N, C-alpha and C positions, 0 to 999 in steps of 0.2 A: 518727026518720028519720037522725039523724044517725051512728046503732047502725050501720044498713044500710049506709051510705054506708062506714063505716071496714070494716062483715065483707065488702064487694061488689069494695074495693080489696084487702084483705088476699087475697080470693079468686083474683080474676084475678092479683095478681102473685107468687104463688107457682105457675100458671101458668106466665109470664112466666119469672119463675128455675130452675122444671124447666127447660124448654128450654134454656136459657143453660146449668146446671151440665150438663146429658144431652152439648152440644153441645161446651162444655170437655172433659168425657170421653172424650168425639169421638176431638180430634183432641191429648189432652194424655193417654196412659192412664199415664204416669208420676205417679208421689202427689203432688203439692205442695201440703202441708200447710198451711204459711200462707195460700194462695191459700181455701183449705175452710174453716180459721180467721176470716179477712177475712169472705167469702162469709154464715157465721154470724153472725157480730156486724153485717153489714148488711140481712138479713132480721129479724132481732134488733126494730132502730133503726125498720126502714120500720113492723113492724108497730106498735109503740108509737105512732112517729108517725102512723098513721091512726087510732088510737083518741086517741089528744089532738087530732087537731086537726077532725076530724069529729064524735067524740061526747064530746069535754073530757075522757077521763081525764086525772087528776092522778095522777105518779108523785113520787112522794116515797122518795129515796132518802138515808139518815143514816147514822149509826155512831158506837159508843161507843171504836175505837179510837183510840189519842193515838201513836203510834209506825205511821210505813209499811209497806205491807206486804210478806212476801215477795214471791221470783219465782213460788214456787208453797208450796201449799198446799191439803188437799184442805177441802169445805163442805160443811156439813152443815148442810139445812134442813129446815122444815117445809114441806106439800104441799097445796095450796089448789085449784088450777085448771092447765092445760096452760101458761098465760101465766105462772106463775112463772118457766119455763123463759128466755122473755125479758127480763122482767122483772132476774132477775137479772145476765144477761148486759150490760144494761144498768148496772147500779150496779157491772161489773167493768170497765171497758172496757178497759184496759191487760192484763188474760188472758185466756187462751184455756180457758174453759172445756169440761169436758169431761163430758158426764153418762151418766147410768144409766139408759137410756128402757127399757120394756118391748119384748121382743119383737116386740111386733103392731107396731112402730112403723116396724120395716124396711124395709119395701115399700107400698106401696100411697097416701104420702102425697105431694103435691105438694111437692117440692123440697125437704122436711120431712127425707122418708124416704130420698135418695140423700144429702145434707149428713149425716146420721147415720153413713151407712154408707162417706162416705168423710173424714167429718171425725175417724175414730178412733174415737168415740163407742164408749160399749157396753151392749149386748143382752143382758139378764137375762128367764132363763124362770122364771114366777110360782111354777109347779108342776112338779117335775121337774126333770132337766136341770141336777144341782147341778155338775156335771162343767164342761159348757158356759157354767155363768155363772161357777163359776171362774175359769176361762182368761182368759174377757172382763174379770173384775176385774183380775186381775194382769195382764194386758196393760196396762189402763188406768193401773197404777201404775210400771208399767214406762214407761210415757212418758218423751221424752225432750227434750221439745219447752219451751225455756227457761222458759216462761208458762204452761206448763198448770196444770189444776187440776181434778180430777176432782170432781163436787157428787153429793152421796147425799142421798135425800129420804130419812130414815129412818125415817118413818111406813109408808114401804114403798107406801101407796097415799094417793091424793085424800081429802080432809078437806073432803066436804062442807056441813058444817056448820061451819066453821071452829073446832071447839074440836080441840086439840092430842090425838094419839093418842100411843098407847106408841110407844118406836123401836125400831127391833130394829139388834142390833150388826155383825150377820154380816159385812154389807157394807164397814162401815169395816175389822172387826177383818181382813178380808182387804187393806185398799188399807193398813194401816199393819203387815203383815206382811210386804207386798212394795217397800217407800220409808221413806224417813225424811223423810217431809212432818209439818210444823205441822197441825193443823185450828182449821178456822172456822166458828164459828157463828152463822149469819144467819136472821133472823125476817122473815118476809114473812106479810101481811095486808090480806086487800082481795079473793083469787082466790074465794072461797067464795059468792062474791055472783053471781059468774056461771059457777058451776062445770056449769050444763047450757046445752043451745044455746038452750029457752025463756029463761032468766034475760040470756043475752047480751045477746038483744037487748031488752029490756025494763028492766036495771039496769046497762048499759055505758055508761051517758052521762054522765056527771059522776060517775063513780066514783072514789076514793078509792083506788090502788094503793099497799102499803108497802113498803121492804125496808132492812134496817137489819145492817151489821154489828156485833157484839155483843161477841164477845171470841174471841183467838189463842190456844189449847193446845197446848205444845210438843207432841212428837213423843212417842208413848208406848209401850210393850211390853205384853204381856200379855194375858190375858184379866179381870182385874179390875182395871187399869187402864186400859183402852179405854174399859170397862161404864162408870168413875167420870168418863172425859172427856164420854163420853154419857148419862148422867146426870145433869151439871153443865149442857152444851152444852139440854137438854129443859126444865130449870129454868130457865136467861135467856132459851130462846126464849117461854114460858110467862110468867114474867114482863112480857116487852116483850110481847105478847100483851096480856095486862090492863090494862096502861098503854094499848094504844093503845086499847082498846074503853070504858075510863072516858072516855078525852079524848072521842071521843065522843058519850057520852050527856052533856056535860058545856053 
């Protein structure tokens, strides 16, 4: 019952948010980036709040970092469910995260689609359209917002089993070619348990969702150097996932 209440609250809220965003855009067509950044954070926060209050979701945010993060950096994370988006936003409230979303999310989803379009996020095409994808990533890297941080799910698609898949380097390589940003590895876990609609209704209640900042790597250039950083982040995340699973079994 709690999971159903959380889902209903989110559904009706997205309708209200969608109307709010469209009215705002109707009367203020000039792009106000700060407004869209703050609205995106609010939607993420409320989504986690509904899941916590009505379904008992527990979000654990931790870090292995010993120094403050810079204003801007690239996040490389594993990917288990759409909930990764809002939980990672919750983990970095002082930064404006910019996601690389599949093209299908550009239209049709109340509040989410218009928020992604107006909030300067990037839309990628899974097959073909390389030049359009390249231009989207180039624009994402060129964003000059003081706290803009691109986010790449390097597996390319969700892992519905929770097992870490192979990382692809193309997205990160394009971002690094057009920016001087460092790269932060982030591990997420728990989303694979609610990867389907059926799971969302049956397993959301009492779910523990984890997000952890692992290590900040300096900006690198060159194919081999970029692949080396990506391999290191993959290893960092794999070790963290194993650690979490071991703790769960004890």
